[in-house]
GULUMDREN-902723 format. One record per residue (C-alpha): residue number from 0; residue in one letter; x negated, y negated, z negated. Coordinates in nm, 3 decimals. Example, Ala and Ser with C-alpha at 12.3 -4.5 7.8 and 13.67 -1.06 7.14 Angstrom:
BEGIN
{0, 'A', {-1.230, 0.450, -0.780}}
{1, 'S', {-1.367, 0.106, -0.714}}
END
This chain:
BEGIN
{0, 'M', {1.634, -2.600, -0.110}}
{1, 'A', {1.751, -2.629, 0.251}}
{2, 'R', {1.511, -2.504, 0.514}}
{3, 'L', {1.358, -2.786, 0.711}}
{4, 'P', {1.414, -2.781, 1.089}}
{5, 'P', {1.108, -2.780, 1.317}}
{6, 'F', {0.916, -3.107, 1.295}}
{7, 'F', {0.922, -3.166, 1.672}}
{8, 'S', {1.302, -3.133, 1.676}}
{9, 'L', {1.322, -3.407, 1.413}}
{10, 'R', {1.082, -3.623, 1.615}}
{11, 'A', {1.301, -3.573, 1.922}}
{12, 'L', {1.608, -3.680, 1.724}}
{13, 'E', {1.439, -3.993, 1.590}}
{14, 'A', {1.304, -4.100, 1.930}}
{15, 'A', {1.631, -4.030, 2.112}}
{16, 'A', {1.833, -4.223, 1.854}}
{17, 'R', {1.597, -4.518, 1.875}}
{18, 'H', {1.591, -4.525, 2.255}}
{19, 'G', {1.958, -4.426, 2.303}}
{20, 'S', {1.827, -4.196, 2.571}}
{21, 'Y', {1.678, -3.851, 2.607}}
{22, 'S', {1.468, -3.980, 2.894}}
{23, 'G', {1.319, -4.258, 2.681}}
{24, 'A', {1.240, -4.010, 2.405}}
{25, 'A', {1.079, -3.778, 2.660}}
{26, 'R', {0.850, -4.054, 2.789}}
{27, 'E', {0.742, -4.147, 2.437}}
{28, 'L', {0.674, -3.786, 2.337}}
{29, 'S', {0.508, -3.697, 2.671}}
{30, 'V', {0.750, -3.412, 2.741}}
{31, 'T', {1.031, -3.353, 2.989}}
{32, 'H', {1.391, -3.466, 2.957}}
{33, 'G', {1.489, -3.099, 2.939}}
{34, 'A', {1.251, -3.038, 2.649}}
{35, 'V', {1.411, -3.316, 2.445}}
{36, 'S', {1.759, -3.191, 2.528}}
{37, 'Q', {1.659, -2.839, 2.421}}
{38, 'Q', {1.516, -2.966, 2.089}}
{39, 'I', {1.836, -3.160, 2.015}}
{40, 'R', {2.052, -2.854, 2.089}}
{41, 'R', {1.829, -2.643, 1.862}}
{42, 'L', {1.858, -2.902, 1.587}}
{43, 'E', {2.236, -2.913, 1.626}}
{44, 'A', {2.243, -2.535, 1.591}}
{45, 'D', {2.025, -2.548, 1.279}}
{46, 'L', {2.234, -2.822, 1.117}}
{47, 'G', {2.572, -2.699, 1.239}}
{48, 'A', {2.682, -3.041, 1.362}}
{49, 'R', {2.689, -3.242, 1.681}}
{50, 'L', {2.428, -3.518, 1.684}}
{51, 'F', {2.488, -3.724, 2.001}}
{52, 'E', {2.778, -3.835, 2.219}}
{53, 'R', {2.737, -3.952, 2.578}}
{54, 'R', {2.874, -4.295, 2.660}}
{55, 'G', {2.796, -4.374, 3.020}}
{56, 'N', {2.414, -4.354, 3.053}}
{57, 'T', {2.358, -4.386, 2.680}}
{58, 'M', {2.327, -4.111, 2.422}}
{59, 'V', {2.481, -4.245, 2.101}}
{60, 'P', {2.395, -4.073, 1.775}}
{61, 'T', {2.672, -3.989, 1.534}}
{62, 'P', {2.669, -4.186, 1.207}}
{63, 'A', {2.522, -3.885, 1.023}}
{64, 'A', {2.260, -3.835, 1.295}}
{65, 'Q', {2.172, -4.206, 1.281}}
{66, 'R', {2.114, -4.183, 0.905}}
{67, 'L', {1.902, -3.871, 0.949}}
{68, 'A', {1.701, -4.035, 1.231}}
{69, 'K', {1.633, -4.337, 1.008}}
{70, 'R', {1.503, -4.112, 0.729}}
{71, 'V', {1.286, -3.919, 0.976}}
{72, 'G', {1.139, -4.248, 1.098}}
{73, 'E', {1.063, -4.354, 0.743}}
{74, 'G', {0.902, -4.016, 0.677}}
{75, 'M', {0.688, -4.048, 0.990}}
{76, 'D', {0.574, -4.393, 0.874}}
{77, 'L', {0.472, -4.241, 0.541}}
{78, 'L', {0.278, -3.966, 0.718}}
{79, 'Q', {0.103, -4.214, 0.947}}
{80, 'N', {0.005, -4.429, 0.649}}
{81, 'A', {-0.125, -4.124, 0.465}}
{82, 'V', {-0.336, -4.022, 0.766}}
{83, 'A', {-0.468, -4.378, 0.799}}
{84, 'E', {-0.562, -4.383, 0.430}}
{85, 'F', {-0.735, -4.047, 0.471}}
{86, 'A', {-0.932, -4.176, 0.770}}
{87, 'A', {-1.026, -4.492, 0.582}}
{88, 'A', {-1.153, -4.284, 0.291}}
{89, 'A', {-1.368, -4.086, 0.533}}
{90, 'E', {-1.525, -4.415, 0.640}}
{91, 'R', {-1.585, -4.529, 0.281}}
{92, 'D', {-1.734, -4.201, 0.159}}
{93, 'P', {-2.108, -4.148, 0.219}}
{94, 'L', {-2.207, -3.940, 0.519}}
{95, 'V', {-2.418, -3.665, 0.362}}
{96, 'L', {-2.720, -3.558, 0.568}}
{97, 'S', {-2.915, -3.249, 0.458}}
{98, 'L', {-3.282, -3.212, 0.556}}
{99, 'D', {-3.553, -2.967, 0.467}}
{100, 'T', {-3.872, -3.095, 0.309}}
{101, 'Q', {-4.079, -3.067, 0.626}}
{102, 'F', {-3.842, -3.268, 0.845}}
{103, 'A', {-3.777, -3.523, 0.572}}
{104, 'S', {-4.145, -3.583, 0.494}}
{105, 'R', {-4.304, -3.552, 0.838}}
{106, 'W', {-4.048, -3.662, 1.100}}
{107, 'L', {-3.812, -3.906, 0.932}}
{108, 'P', {-4.028, -4.161, 0.744}}
{109, 'S', {-4.154, -4.350, 1.049}}
{110, 'R', {-3.797, -4.372, 1.180}}
{111, 'L', {-3.610, -4.445, 0.859}}
{112, 'A', {-3.602, -4.823, 0.903}}
{113, 'R', {-3.456, -4.785, 1.254}}
{114, 'L', {-3.195, -4.543, 1.126}}
{115, 'L', {-3.083, -4.772, 0.845}}
{116, 'S', {-3.056, -5.069, 1.082}}
{117, 'D', {-2.837, -4.869, 1.321}}
{118, 'P', {-2.459, -4.825, 1.267}}
{119, 'A', {-2.522, -4.449, 1.261}}
{120, 'G', {-2.718, -4.493, 0.937}}
{121, 'A', {-2.451, -4.690, 0.752}}
{122, 'N', {-2.341, -4.551, 0.414}}
{123, 'L', {-2.575, -4.255, 0.452}}
{124, 'E', {-2.674, -4.016, 0.174}}
{125, 'I', {-2.985, -3.806, 0.248}}
{126, 'R', {-3.043, -3.486, 0.054}}
{127, 'V', {-3.367, -3.291, 0.077}}
{128, 'D', {-3.353, -2.922, -0.003}}
{129, 'D', {-3.534, -2.624, 0.146}}
{130, 'R', {-3.238, -2.406, 0.054}}
{131, 'L', {-2.997, -2.356, 0.344}}
{132, 'A', {-2.710, -2.594, 0.270}}
{133, 'D', {-2.356, -2.460, 0.256}}
{134, 'F', {-2.118, -2.697, 0.434}}
{135, 'T', {-1.819, -2.565, 0.240}}
{136, 'T', {-1.949, -2.577, -0.116}}
{137, 'D', {-2.232, -2.834, -0.112}}
{138, 'G', {-2.047, -3.134, 0.029}}
{139, 'I', {-2.276, -3.154, 0.333}}
{140, 'D', {-2.145, -3.330, 0.645}}
{141, 'I', {-2.438, -3.285, 0.882}}
{142, 'A', {-2.779, -3.119, 0.860}}
{143, 'V', {-3.101, -3.067, 1.050}}
{144, 'R', {-3.208, -2.704, 1.047}}
{145, 'Y', {-3.505, -2.517, 1.185}}
{146, 'G', {-3.446, -2.188, 1.361}}
{147, 'A', {-3.305, -2.027, 1.672}}
{148, 'G', {-2.984, -2.233, 1.671}}
{149, 'R', {-2.742, -1.963, 1.560}}
{150, 'W', {-2.569, -2.017, 1.226}}
{151, 'P', {-2.218, -1.894, 1.146}}
{152, 'G', {-1.940, -2.143, 1.089}}
{153, 'V', {-2.114, -2.450, 1.231}}
{154, 'E', {-2.179, -2.619, 1.563}}
{155, 'A', {-2.543, -2.666, 1.666}}
{156, 'R', {-2.705, -2.917, 1.903}}
{157, 'P', {-3.076, -2.889, 1.986}}
{158, 'L', {-3.309, -3.172, 1.890}}
{159, 'F', {-3.642, -3.034, 2.006}}
{160, 'A', {-3.836, -2.710, 2.025}}
{161, 'D', {-4.177, -2.687, 1.871}}
{162, 'A', {-4.493, -2.675, 2.076}}
{163, 'L', {-4.783, -2.508, 1.896}}
{164, 'F', {-5.147, -2.614, 1.934}}
{165, 'P', {-5.468, -2.643, 1.726}}
{166, 'V', {-5.529, -2.958, 1.523}}
{167, 'C', {-5.810, -3.080, 1.299}}
{168, 'T', {-5.973, -3.403, 1.189}}
{169, 'P', {-6.193, -3.600, 1.432}}
{170, 'A', {-6.492, -3.537, 1.203}}
{171, 'F', {-6.429, -3.161, 1.205}}
{172, 'A', {-6.395, -3.161, 1.584}}
{173, 'E', {-6.726, -3.346, 1.618}}
{174, 'A', {-6.902, -3.106, 1.382}}
{175, 'H', {-6.752, -2.800, 1.555}}
{176, 'P', {-6.741, -2.869, 1.930}}
{177, 'M', {-6.456, -2.682, 2.101}}
{178, 'R', {-6.396, -2.693, 2.473}}
{179, 'R', {-6.204, -2.372, 2.547}}
{180, 'P', {-5.948, -2.165, 2.355}}
{181, 'E', {-6.207, -1.898, 2.277}}
{182, 'D', {-6.418, -2.159, 2.097}}
{183, 'V', {-6.147, -2.182, 1.831}}
{184, 'L', {-6.230, -1.824, 1.730}}
{185, 'S', {-6.567, -1.937, 1.593}}
{186, 'V', {-6.444, -2.204, 1.350}}
{187, 'P', {-6.269, -2.183, 1.010}}
{188, 'L', {-5.896, -2.140, 1.060}}
{189, 'I', {-5.613, -2.238, 0.831}}
{190, 'H', {-5.337, -1.977, 0.844}}
{191, 'H', {-4.964, -2.004, 0.799}}
{192, 'L', {-4.820, -1.694, 0.639}}
{193, 'H', {-4.517, -1.675, 0.872}}
{194, 'R', {-4.652, -1.842, 1.186}}
{195, 'P', {-4.975, -1.659, 1.266}}
{196, 'W', {-5.242, -1.767, 1.509}}
{197, 'D', {-5.147, -1.466, 1.726}}
{198, 'L', {-4.876, -1.686, 1.880}}
{199, 'W', {-5.138, -1.918, 2.026}}
{200, 'F', {-5.435, -1.690, 2.096}}
{201, 'S', {-5.229, -1.427, 2.277}}
{202, 'A', {-5.109, -1.691, 2.525}}
{203, 'F', {-5.471, -1.718, 2.644}}
{204, 'G', {-5.543, -1.347, 2.645}}
{205, 'L', {-5.737, -1.359, 2.319}}
{206, 'T', {-5.714, -1.148, 2.005}}
{207, 'S', {-5.650, -1.344, 1.690}}
{208, 'P', {-5.895, -1.293, 1.403}}
{209, 'P', {-5.767, -1.136, 1.078}}
{210, 'Q', {-5.556, -1.361, 0.856}}
{211, 'T', {-5.830, -1.422, 0.601}}
{212, 'G', {-5.956, -1.732, 0.425}}
{213, 'L', {-5.703, -2.005, 0.355}}
{214, 'V', {-5.344, -1.878, 0.398}}
{215, 'M', {-5.043, -2.093, 0.311}}
{216, 'E', {-4.667, -2.049, 0.327}}
{217, 'D', {-4.571, -2.415, 0.368}}
{218, 'S', {-4.619, -2.595, 0.701}}
{219, 'V', {-4.676, -2.934, 0.538}}
{220, 'M', {-4.953, -2.792, 0.320}}
{221, 'V', {-5.113, -2.633, 0.626}}
{222, 'I', {-5.128, -2.971, 0.799}}
{223, 'E', {-5.255, -3.144, 0.486}}
{224, 'A', {-5.534, -2.886, 0.455}}
{225, 'A', {-5.636, -2.962, 0.813}}
{226, 'A', {-5.625, -3.334, 0.736}}
{227, 'Q', {-5.868, -3.273, 0.450}}
{228, 'G', {-6.119, -3.128, 0.698}}
{229, 'L', {-6.086, -2.768, 0.574}}
{230, 'G', {-6.050, -2.617, 0.920}}
{231, 'V', {-5.828, -2.594, 1.227}}
{232, 'A', {-5.455, -2.547, 1.179}}
{233, 'L', {-5.189, -2.438, 1.425}}
{234, 'G', {-4.986, -2.755, 1.444}}
{235, 'R', {-4.614, -2.787, 1.515}}
{236, 'S', {-4.537, -3.079, 1.743}}
{237, 'G', {-4.230, -3.186, 1.551}}
{238, 'L', {-4.422, -3.233, 1.227}}
{239, 'I', {-4.751, -3.397, 1.322}}
{240, 'E', {-4.682, -3.664, 1.581}}
{241, 'A', {-4.753, -3.946, 1.331}}
{242, 'D', {-5.086, -3.787, 1.231}}
{243, 'L', {-5.187, -3.761, 1.595}}
{244, 'A', {-5.072, -4.112, 1.677}}
{245, 'N', {-5.275, -4.271, 1.396}}
{246, 'G', {-5.583, -4.054, 1.456}}
{247, 'R', {-5.568, -3.868, 1.127}}
{248, 'L', {-5.561, -3.546, 1.331}}
{249, 'V', {-5.667, -3.465, 1.685}}
{250, 'R', {-5.629, -3.177, 1.924}}
{251, 'P', {-5.976, -3.027, 1.975}}
{252, 'V', {-5.879, -2.818, 2.280}}
{253, 'E', {-5.604, -2.822, 2.540}}
{254, 'G', {-5.324, -2.571, 2.548}}
{255, 'D', {-4.968, -2.569, 2.417}}
{256, 'V', {-4.761, -2.264, 2.339}}
{257, 'A', {-4.383, -2.302, 2.335}}
{258, 'S', {-4.214, -2.174, 2.021}}
{259, 'D', {-3.892, -1.977, 2.027}}
{260, 'L', {-3.774, -2.184, 1.731}}
{261, 'G', {-3.685, -2.548, 1.700}}
{262, 'F', {-3.491, -2.815, 1.516}}
{263, 'F', {-3.114, -2.840, 1.553}}
{264, 'V', {-2.854, -3.080, 1.423}}
{265, 'V', {-2.562, -2.882, 1.282}}
{266, 'W', {-2.215, -2.976, 1.155}}
{267, 'R', {-1.865, -2.841, 1.104}}
{268, 'A', {-1.632, -2.903, 1.395}}
{269, 'D', {-1.334, -2.962, 1.163}}
{270, 'S', {-1.501, -3.238, 0.960}}
{271, 'R', {-1.286, -3.543, 0.884}}
{272, 'K', {-1.597, -3.755, 0.950}}
{273, 'A', {-1.628, -3.634, 1.309}}
{274, 'A', {-1.678, -3.980, 1.463}}
{275, 'R', {-1.959, -4.071, 1.222}}
{276, 'I', {-2.120, -3.730, 1.265}}
{277, 'A', {-2.117, -3.774, 1.643}}
{278, 'A', {-2.284, -4.114, 1.610}}
{279, 'L', {-2.561, -3.976, 1.389}}
{280, 'Q', {-2.608, -3.680, 1.622}}
{281, 'D', {-2.654, -3.915, 1.916}}
{282, 'W', {-2.906, -4.124, 1.721}}
{283, 'L', {-3.113, -3.819, 1.626}}
{284, 'V', {-3.112, -3.687, 1.982}}
{285, 'A', {-3.207, -4.029, 2.121}}
{286, 'E', {-3.498, -4.056, 1.878}}
{287, 'T', {-3.638, -3.718, 1.976}}
{288, 'A', {-3.603, -3.809, 2.343}}
{289, 'L', {-3.788, -4.136, 2.279}}
{290, 'A', {-4.075, -3.946, 2.115}}
{291, 'A', {-4.094, -3.708, 2.411}}
{292, 'V', {-4.112, -3.996, 2.658}}
{293, 'G', {-4.376, -4.167, 2.446}}
{294, 'G', {-4.596, -3.860, 2.474}}
{295, 'L', {-4.746, -3.906, 2.128}}
{296, 'V', {-4.846, -3.543, 2.093}}
{297, 'R', {-5.027, -3.518, 2.421}}
{298, 'S', {-5.215, -3.845, 2.377}}
{299, 'A', {-5.436, -3.723, 2.096}}
{300, 'L', {-5.669, -3.476, 2.266}}
{301, 'Y', {-6.012, -3.514, 2.112}}
{302, 'V', {-6.296, -3.619, 2.340}}
{303, 'S', {-6.642, -3.603, 2.192}}
{304, 'P', {-6.834, -3.931, 2.216}}
{305, 'T', {-7.134, -3.731, 2.338}}
{306, 'A', {-6.944, -3.535, 2.603}}
END
């Protein structure tokens, strides 16, 4: 099988034959006249034949070169059609969004209708899995992950960082008045195994009590335990805004502590669904910005009716 010449040399031949001019080919290919001339000379050397003759201001292809240029043009049409079909398939295929259980159950539900009514939510497949999705083997196009924002092989765009603060039910807050951070030390606490109360108490110069009593590994279960009136939990802003907005939970004392972790939208830069991924990214970022402007988290500070 004969070795194929460089693709750009063949493109230069096709364009020059069609235009009858190296200058016209250069304008179409966004290169210089000299670059086209060099590619034609290289192609002539590869093929061992002259390809063009000058007639006045026109470069006329030889009959063999004209036939080759026609075939190159047909081949380029085939390639363009194949790329168009590939792009169309990317539009038809579902856009696969991977979420962990916490984000899917606590952040997304109140926004799901808006997402599905937006072009960014068209033909969307949502998968919920606490296992870290593999973009190469799992068929994932875009994901929301919780962490420090550094994962190999993917791009990451921040959505929001968590703010940490105590939360409990209104009834619990009324039964256990708390005005200052140190008052939280005297009430039953609900502990998260991997996000200890030390993070909050140390910000106010206090020593956290031992991690005894109710200890859980799952953030959603921690919040649900607080919602059942079992004590005060260390809430994560990204997961409890709906509970604060509807009054299911309140903040018994003031004081936020910024977390070094947060939610990020992640994707592969080489995805064939890049345009759809960008649209969904923008929607997610806009939604988190809307929540921040709305100030839902900060609006739920408990005030005792007897205060």
